[in-house]
Structure formats: structure tokens, C-alpha cells
C-alpha positions as semicolon CSV with decimal commas, in nm:
position;residue;x (nm);y (nm);z (nm)
1;P;1,188;-0,097;1,983
2;I;1,167;0,197;1,745
3;P;1,464;0,427;1,819
4;Y;1,492;0,565;1,469
5;F;1,130;0,667;1,464
6;R;1,173;0,842;1,790
7;Q;1,485;1,028;1,672
8;L;1,288;1,152;1,363
9;M;1,018;1,287;1,593
10;K;1,275;1,502;1,781
11;E;1,417;1,635;1,451
12;Y;1,113;1,675;1,222
13;S;0,751;1,777;1,249
14;S;0,553;1,526;1,455
15;G;0,274;1,473;1,706
16;Y;-0,025;1,250;1,789
17;Y;-0,237;1,118;1,506
18;R;-0,603;1,078;1,567
19;V;-0,745;0,780;1,383
20;P;-1,093;0,633;1,340
21;S;-1,020;0,288;1,463
22;V;-0,834;0,072;1,723
23;G;-0,707;-0,281;1,689
24;A;-0,808;-0,315;1,323
25;G;-0,942;-0,093;1,050
26;T;-0,636;0,006;0,846
27;A;-0,856;0,089;0,538
28;N;-1,051;0,350;0,729
29;T;-0,739;0,539;0,851
30;E;-0,616;0,513;0,497
31;F;-0,938;0,646;0,356
32;E;-0,928;0,955;0,585
33;T;-0,562;1,019;0,504
34;I;-0,617;0,998;0,129
35;T;-0,947;1,190;0,104
36;G;-0,949;1,435;0,395
37;M;-1,297;1,301;0,487
38;S;-1,396;1,199;0,844
39;L;-1,542;0,863;0,915
40;R;-1,742;1,024;1,192
41;Y;-2,001;1,111;0,932
42;F;-2,046;0,757;0,784
43;G;-2,258;0,482;0,917
44;P;-2,152;0,295;1,238
45;G;-1,898;0,041;1,148
46;E;-1,893;0,141;0,778
47;Y;-1,593;0,090;0,550
48;P;-1,624;0,330;0,261
49;Y;-1,397;0,091;0,059
50;K;-1,677;-0,176;0,095
51;S;-1,967;0,065;0,022
52;I;-1,979;0,401;-0,151
53;L;-1,635;0,381;-0,311
54;K;-1,731;0,069;-0,494
55;E;-1,984;0,279;-0,685
56;T;-1,834;0,621;-0,744
57;T;-1,508;0,831;-0,747
58;C;-1,420;1,044;-0,467
59;E;-1,217;1,368;-0,447
60;S;-0,878;1,269;-0,300
61;A;-0,514;1,378;-0,275
62;P;-0,430;1,163;-0,589
63;F;-0,698;1,334;-0,796
64;V;-0,605;1,674;-0,684
65;L;-0,233;1,622;-0,743
66;K;-0,290;1,460;-1,080
67;K;-0,423;1,803;-1,195
68;L;-0,075;1,955;-1,096
69;G;0,105;1,687;-1,304
70;Y;0,183;1,431;-1,047
71;T;0,184;1,054;-1,127
72;T;-0,006;0,874;-0,843
73;H;0,097;0,536;-0,710
74;A;-0,032;0,288;-0,452
75;I;0,188;0,017;-0,293
76;H;0,080;-0,260;-0,059
77;N;0,279;-0,565;0,045
78;N;-0,040;-0,771;0,075
79;E;-0,266;-0,912;-0,176
80;A;-0,430;-0,679;-0,428
81;N;-0,794;-0,750;-0,338
82;F;-0,766;-0,708;0,039
83;Y;-1,034;-0,448;0,141
84;G;-1,125;-0,438;-0,229
85;R;-0,833;-0,202;-0,293
86;R;-0,785;-0,315;-0,662
87;T;-1,143;-0,202;-0,728
88;V;-1,138;0,112;-0,512
89;F;-0,807;0,265;-0,597
90;P;-0,913;0,369;-0,952
91;N;-1,197;0,559;-0,788
92;L;-0,948;0,737;-0,573
93;G;-0,728;0,847;-0,867
94;F;-0,432;0,613;-0,851
95;D;-0,244;0,551;-1,179
96;T;-0,056;0,233;-1,061
97;F;-0,105;-0,021;-0,785
98;T;0,190;-0,244;-0,691
99;S;0,051;-0,520;-0,454
100;E;0,262;-0,814;-0,326
101;E;0,182;-1,010;-0,643
102;Y;0,407;-0,767;-0,825
103;M;0,697;-0,789;-0,576
104;E;0,982;-1,022;-0,643
105;E;1,047;-1,056;-0,269
106;E;0,684;-1,148;-0,184
107;D;0,808;-1,470;-0,019
108;D;1,016;-1,266;0,232
109;Q;0,763;-1,319;0,509
110;N;0,754;-1,303;0,890
111;P;0,651;-1,589;1,106
112;L;0,278;-1,500;1,076
113;G;0,302;-1,492;0,699
114;W;0,295;-1,110;0,647
115;V;0,536;-0,980;0,380
116;R;0,812;-0,791;0,554
117;D;0,806;-0,409;0,504
118;R;1,164;-0,391;0,383
119;V;1,037;-0,498;0,041
120;L;0,858;-0,167;0,006
121;T;1,173;0,027;-0,041
122;R;1,236;-0,119;-0,385
123;S;0,880;-0,070;-0,496
124;I;0,883;0,299;-0,371
125;L;1,213;0,363;-0,559
126;D;1,068;0,198;-0,877
127;C;0,776;0,443;-0,863
128;L;1,002;0,736;-0,838
129;E;1,227;0,610;-1,120
130;S;0,937;0,519;-1,349
131;T;0,848;0,888;-1,423
132;E;1,033;1,204;-1,517
133;G;0,811;1,425;-1,308
134;S;0,653;1,448;-0,962
135;D;0,500;1,145;-0,788
136;Y;0,250;1,092;-0,504
137;I;0,313;0,750;-0,354
138;Y;0,092;0,588;-0,088
139;A;0,256;0,286;0,069
140;I;0,059;0,055;0,303
141;S;0,267;-0,169;0,526
142;V;0,163;-0,488;0,705
143;Q;0,448;-0,638;0,894
144;G;0,333;-0,521;1,238
145;H;-0,011;-0,664;1,215
146;G;-0,148;-0,953;1,422
147;D;-0,318;-1,171;1,542
148;Y;-0,016;-1,197;1,777
149;P;0,089;-1,542;1,893
150;D;0,064;-1,638;2,251
151;E;0,357;-1,884;2,224
152;P;0,719;-1,823;2,125
153;M;0,765;-1,795;1,746
154;L;1,088;-1,599;1,727
155;E;1,413;-1,818;1,756
156;D;1,639;-1,539;1,875
157;P;1,440;-1,223;1,941
158;Q;1,645;-0,899;1,960
159;I;1,409;-0,773;2,228
160;T;1,266;-0,977;2,507
161;V;0,947;-0,889;2,708
162;S;0,852;-0,980;3,067
163;G;0,615;-0,846;3,328
164;S;0,278;-0,901;3,162
165;P;-0,003;-1,056;3,368
166;T;0,054;-1,387;3,182
167;E;0,335;-1,567;2,999
168;E;0,114;-1,575;2,688
169;Q;0,081;-1,198;2,693
170;D;0,452;-1,170;2,719
171;Y;0,493;-1,374;2,400
172;K;0,236;-1,145;2,226
173;W;0,421;-0,826;2,318
174;E;0,755;-0,980;2,242
175;Y;0,643;-1,071;1,894
176;Y;0,491;-0,736;1,828
177;V;0,780;-0,521;1,952
178;N;1,027;-0,728;1,743
179;E;0,821;-0,687;1,428
180;I;0,798;-0,303;1,473
181;H;1,164;-0,301;1,552
182;E;1,227;-0,453;1,202
183;M;0,988;-0,194;1,067
184;D;1,203;0,077;1,226
185;G;1,507;-0,058;1,040
186;F;1,301;-0,044;0,717
187;L;1,230;0,329;0,783
188;R;1,604;0,394;0,819
189;E;1,690;0,207;0,502
190;L;1,407;0,381;0,311
191;I;1,528;0,736;0,416
192;Q;1,880;0,655;0,334
193;A;1,766;0,544;-0,021
194;L;1,557;0,865;-0,065
195;E;1,851;1,077;0,038
196;A;2,072;0,907;-0,216
197;N;1,792;0,952;-0,483
198;E;1,840;1,334;-0,453
199;E;1,477;1,416;-0,561
200;P;1,295;1,661;-0,329
201;V;1,087;1,438;-0,108
202;V;0,833;1,476;0,176
203;L;0,777;1,144;0,354
204;V;0,488;1,109;0,608
205;M;0,501;0,808;0,844
206;Y;0,209;0,725;1,080
207;G;0,049;0,434;1,269
208;D;-0,292;0,335;1,130
209;H;-0,421;0,203;1,466
210;L;-0,303;0,059;1,801
211;P;-0,244;-0,319;1,802
212;T;-0,499;-0,578;1,899
213;M;-0,379;-0,631;2,259
214;G;-0,692;-0,569;2,462
215;L;-0,562;-0,213;2,556
216;E;-0,767;0,004;2,791
217;V;-0,761;0,376;2,825
218;E;-0,576;0,341;3,152
219;D;-0,294;0,169;2,973
220;M;-0,228;0,473;2,754
221;Q;-0,002;0,765;2,854
222;N;-0,223;1,010;2,671
223;R;-0,550;0,831;2,800
224;Y;-0,683;0,790;2,448
225;L;-0,711;0,466;2,236
226;F;-0,773;0,636;1,905
227;Q;-0,437;0,801;1,869
228;T;-0,112;0,687;1,720
229;Q;0,186;0,905;1,623
230;Y;0,324;1,057;1,298
231;V;0,631;1,220;1,174
232;I;0,708;1,418;0,850
233;W;1,056;1,371;0,720
234;D;1,176;1,584;0,421
235;N;1,499;1,678;0,240
236;M;1,360;2,022;0,151
237;G;1,433;2,215;0,473
238;L;1,073;2,241;0,597
239;K;1,047;2,407;0,937
240;K;0,972;2,172;1,222
241;K;0,614;2,214;1,345
242;D;0,482;1,992;1,620
243;E;0,105;1,957;1,647
244;N;-0,165;1,690;1,696
245;L;-0,358;1,615;1,384
246;A;-0,651;1,389;1,280
247;S;-0,577;1,154;0,988
248;Y;-0,829;1,344;0,780
249;Q;-0,641;1,674;0,837
250;I;-0,283;1,577;0,761
251;A;-0,298;1,595;0,370
252;A;-0,439;1,947;0,385
253;E;-0,180;2,057;0,644
254;L;0,106;1,917;0,439
255;M;-0,018;2,070;0,115
256;K;-0,043;2,403;0,288
257;R;0,316;2,379;0,405
258;L;0,414;2,310;0,038
259;H;0,193;2,597;-0,084
260;I;-0,066;2,371;-0,257
261;Y;-0,420;2,504;-0,244
262;E;-0,631;2,269;-0,452
263;G;-0,926;2,048;-0,398
264;N;-1,247;2,140;-0,206
265;I;-1,200;1,921;0,090
266;F;-0,830;2,018;0,142
267;R;-0,894;2,388;0,092
268;Y;-1,180;2,358;0,347
269;H;-0,948;2,216;0,606
270;Q;-0,688;2,485;0,533
271;A;-0,937;2,763;0,575
272;R;-1,175;2,642;0,844
273;R;-0,985;2,421;1,089
274;N;-1,044;2,539;1,442
275;T;-1,323;2,772;1,339
276;K;-1,687;2,776;1,447
277;N;-1,909;2,507;1,282
278;Y;-1,596;2,338;1,137
279;Q;-1,736;1,985;1,199
280;V;-2,089;2,065;1,105
281;D;-1,998;2,208;0,769
282;L;-1,746;1,934;0,709
283;E;-2,027;1,680;0,740
284;M;-2,235;1,888;0,495
285;L;-1,957;1,908;0,249
286;Q;-1,878;1,534;0,261
287;Y;-2,241;1,451;0,212
288;D;-2,272;1,676;-0,092
289;I;-1,970;1,517;-0,255
290;L;-2,061;1,150;-0,203
291;Y;-2,439;1,137;-0,159
292;G;-2,598;1,476;-0,236
293;E;-2,651;1,691;-0,537
294;Q;-2,281;1,780;-0,565
295;Y;-2,344;2,150;-0,560
296;V;-1,972;2,205;-0,490
297;Y;-1,909;2,068;-0,852
298;K;-2,212;2,247;-0,995
299;G;-2,402;1,923;-1,017
300;R;-2,141;1,713;-1,205
301;N;-1,861;1,506;-1,054
302;P;-1,536;1,604;-1,235
303;Y;-1,350;1,300;-1,129
304;L;-1,330;0,995;-1,363
305;A;-1,198;0,654;-1,250
306;T;-0,848;0,607;-1,367
307;D;-0,736;0,324;-1,599
308;M;-0,515;0,197;-1,321
309;R;-0,235;-0,041;-1,412
310;M;-0,116;-0,323;-1,185
311;G;0,257;-0,288;-1,121
312;V;0,484;-0,009;-1,245
313;Y;0,653;-0,214;-1,516
314;D;0,499;-0,449;-1,769
315;T;0,553;-0,822;-1,730
316;T;0,685;-0,959;-2,064
317;M;0,729;-1,305;-2,209
318;D;1,015;-1,307;-2,468
319;E;1,129;-1,661;-2,527
320;I;1,061;-2,033;-2,463
321;R;1,357;-2,270;-2,425
322;P;1,372;-2,641;-2,361
323;A;1,483;-2,734;-2,002
324;P;1,778;-2,981;-2,062
325;G;1,749;-3,303;-1,856
326;L;1,387;-3,225;-1,749
327;K;1,117;-3,426;-1,924
328;D;0,836;-3,222;-2,081
329;S;0,975;-2,899;-1,924
330;S;1,055;-2,564;-2,056
331;Y;1,199;-2,227;-1,943
332;I;0,993;-1,913;-2,002
333;I;1,222;-1,614;-2,040
334;G;1,084;-1,259;-1,988
335;T;1,097;-0,968;-1,746
336;H;0,943;-0,873;-1,412
337;F;0,825;-1,218;-1,307
338;T;0,743;-1,275;-0,946
339;P;0,635;-1,583;-0,744
340;S;0,276;-1,502;-0,844
341;S;0,354;-1,537;-1,212
342;E;0,188;-1,836;-1,380
343;V;0,194;-1,964;-1,733
344;M;-0,132;-2,013;-1,909
345;I;-0,147;-2,236;-2,228
346;N;-0,463;-2,263;-2,435
347;G;-0,660;-2,099;-2,145
348;E;-0,547;-2,348;-1,883
349;Y;-0,288;-2,277;-1,602
350;I;0,027;-2,481;-1,611
351;E;0,230;-2,593;-1,310
352;T;0,485;-2,308;-1,286
353;N;0,797;-2,271;-1,078
354;Y;0,936;-1,911;-1,019
355;L;1,316;-1,913;-1,057
356;D;1,406;-1,539;-1,076
357;P;1,264;-1,221;-1,225
358;T;1,347;-1,325;-1,575
359;T;1,286;-1,714;-1,567
360;L;0,998;-1,949;-1,509
361;L;1,006;-2,322;-1,524
362;I;0,695;-2,521;-1,653
363;S;0,657;-2,889;-1,651
364;G;0,415;-3,143;-1,786
365;H;0,343;-2,988;-2,123
366;V;0,473;-3,081;-2,462
367;F;0,432;-2,779;-2,696
368;E;0,245;-2,817;-3,013
369;N;0,230;-2,576;-3,310
370;M;-0,006;-2,283;-3,244
371;D;-0,042;-2,334;-2,876
372;K;-0,154;-2,002;-2,718
373;I;0,072;-1,889;-2,434
374;C;0,080;-1,603;-2,189
375;V;0,210;-1,522;-1,837
376;V;-0,050;-1,413;-1,581
377;Q;-0,008;-1,244;-1,244
378;R;-0,260;-1,432;-1,036
379;S;-0,415;-1,287;-0,705
380;N;-0,296;-1,439;-0,380
381;S;-0,646;-1,416;-0,246
382;S;-0,875;-1,735;-0,225
383;T;-1,022;-1,651;-0,564
384;R;-0,682;-1,675;-0,744
385;K;-0,815;-1,452;-1,019
386;A;-0,590;-1,302;-1,290
387;L;-0,477;-0,950;-1,206
388;S;-0,289;-0,882;-1,537
389;G;-0,107;-1,076;-1,808
390;T;0,136;-1,056;-2,093
391;R;0,031;-1,036;-2,443
392;Q;-0,090;-1,375;-2,573
393;R;0,156;-1,533;-2,816
394;Y;0,147;-1,839;-3,037
395;Y;0,401;-2,128;-3,022
396;S;0,533;-2,214;-3,366
397;V;0,820;-2,443;-3,485
398;L;1,011;-2,310;-3,772
399;K;1,184;-2,514;-4,044
400;Q;1,518;-2,440;-3,889
401;G;1,401;-2,599;-3,560
402;K;1,396;-2,273;-3,366
403;Q;1,111;-2,179;-3,137
């Protein structure tokens, strides 16, 4: 189901990727990959995103690379508050965060309601094009996630599955392999777009955990449930180097290949990996940074939370026009609207229909002089809280009759 990923593994650096979870726990693999810290030295079942990272900043690849002039971006085709990312990402050093609420294609969903990964290509290119200099982009995909259906949900699957112990299990595997087959197509499209972009790029792709399929050790060719695979594509001519890595080691290894020797955690991995007391001293270093006296920083954490913005581009509201033929309805004209954009008038949300990235349609409101209007990006979580909004404007009727 993933021929392009397999081809990349043959041509570029690749190997097994040791992760801290199986069946679930995306955020913990993400944490290890971004920070270089091992979940082995946290509490049983702990999610740092739900505990310590809500309280403090943490040394990370974004913070380290920001010192070298990089702009740092996070992208996730899921809602912004999932795993508390909107709160945590400023503490990891991200400058921008583009969640599904800021994607025009957020209604491009698979049968389980996950936004398809192909929408990530546009968001990644937007990040690259939004700056003049270098960028660190961390994109989190969701399309291959479960809970996988035990009945047919695909009308005409490209890949069919048989041979499981039960028909229900066949349907689960069939759904899963067709979703990752689409993801494989997304990777091909993304790399083609990056090649056309012509900027020097290194792209790391990895699985965050094995699927929730009740897998046993005996089912695995490598006899290990806490491993996926990774591949590192680049257009810079990096030498192919195949090795197995833990998710907390890959950032340091990649920086080493790019001759970047910054950050205490990453320098530690570069110097001490495969040496005596490597794990013992890693535990000590992590504790000092997050819970101890921070001797490594001479007692003072040098990292301040970023003033992270949601989305790469500002949503703007530029004009209000009557909607001909529609009673008490108006068009709101602006830029960078998405299906999560809603109009607020005098502090109340108004029924809003998304038409396209520059046009919203509202109904049921007759404008009065000095109405206060703005467009808000609302969270897709159950709270429906505002994530960001346009500048509030006042509605006024001029003598010429113009709005």
C-alpha cells in the first residue's frame, strides 16, 4: 500500500524508528522527536503535553533553531486544542501554528471524519513562502488514524484485504491500508512540490506508532511493537546512512549531518550516544532541565514562551455587501476565510456560511449604525472557543448610501 515510501527508503537514509507508544500516543512520539527527551524518564502513562509543558518552556529543536535565524512552524490537520497543542506549542518555541481551523480544505475528510493529509502540502508551502529565510516545519498528519471500522466503509477500495481470522478484521485492515495508500500519494505530491520550490530542504517522515489492531509481538517481522520506520529525503545530496534510531535521537542525528551543534540535549546525543552511562546521564539532564535546579543553564531557564500566532496569514474583513435576493442577508468580503470562520456582531455569533476563502454569507441580521463586527476563527473542539479574530470594525451608513 505504500510503494513510494518503500522506494524512498531504498534511495535515502532510513531505518527502524523506536517510539514510546503503540496503538495511540501520537503526542508522546511528537514530544520525543521535537525535544530529544526520552519518555522513559517520565511517569508511567504520562503525557508531558498534559503535565509539565503546560507550566514551563522546554529546550527543543524550534528554540535551538530560532537562535540560528529559523522561523518555526507547526501544522496539524486536526483541531487546535487536541492534546492541548495550542497551549503547549508556544512553550516549545513555535512561531506559528496552522491547525485545521485555518485550512480552506478542512472539509476534505475521509469516511471516519479525519481531514485528509493531502491538505498539508498547501500549508507546508505557505510556511516556506511566508518567510525570506530558513524554516523549521513540524507537520502532524491524522488520516491513517482509527478507530478502524469493522464493516465496509469504502465504496470502491483500491486495495482489498482477505485472510484475517474474521471478516470484521478484514474490513479494518482494508480501511487502514487504503488510508495509508492515500497518505503515500500525499508524500509523492509533497516531495514533487518541494522539488519545484527549489529551496534546500531536508524532509523527515516517520510513523508515530503502530495501528490499534490488537497486534502481538509474534505478528511483527522485527518482533518489536514499539518500532515504526522513518526515511529522510533531501535535495541537498546528503549521503545515504541507514541506521535504527529512537525518536528522541533523530533531531540530534539530523543536526549533526547538517553540521549544527546547538542545544544541550542535542549536543548530548551527538557526543554521548552509544557510550557508557548514556541513559543514566540523559535521565539526569532531562530532570535538571524540567524539574531540577537547571544547573545546565546556570540556574535560569533561557527560553521564553513565544507569542505564537494561529495561521501563517492574517484573516481580514474588508467589506460588507448586501446579498441580492436574500432577505436580511449580507456577504462578508475578506481574505483567508475557512469553514471555521464565523461572523460576530455586537459580541454574538451570527449564522455564517462559508462560500470561499474571500466570501462569507450571513443571514438573519439587519445592520444598524455602529454595529460592531469581526470574523472569528472558532475551534472545532467541543468548547468552540475563539482561536483568533479580525480587527473589530464598526458598521456605518454614509450619506451616499455606501457601507
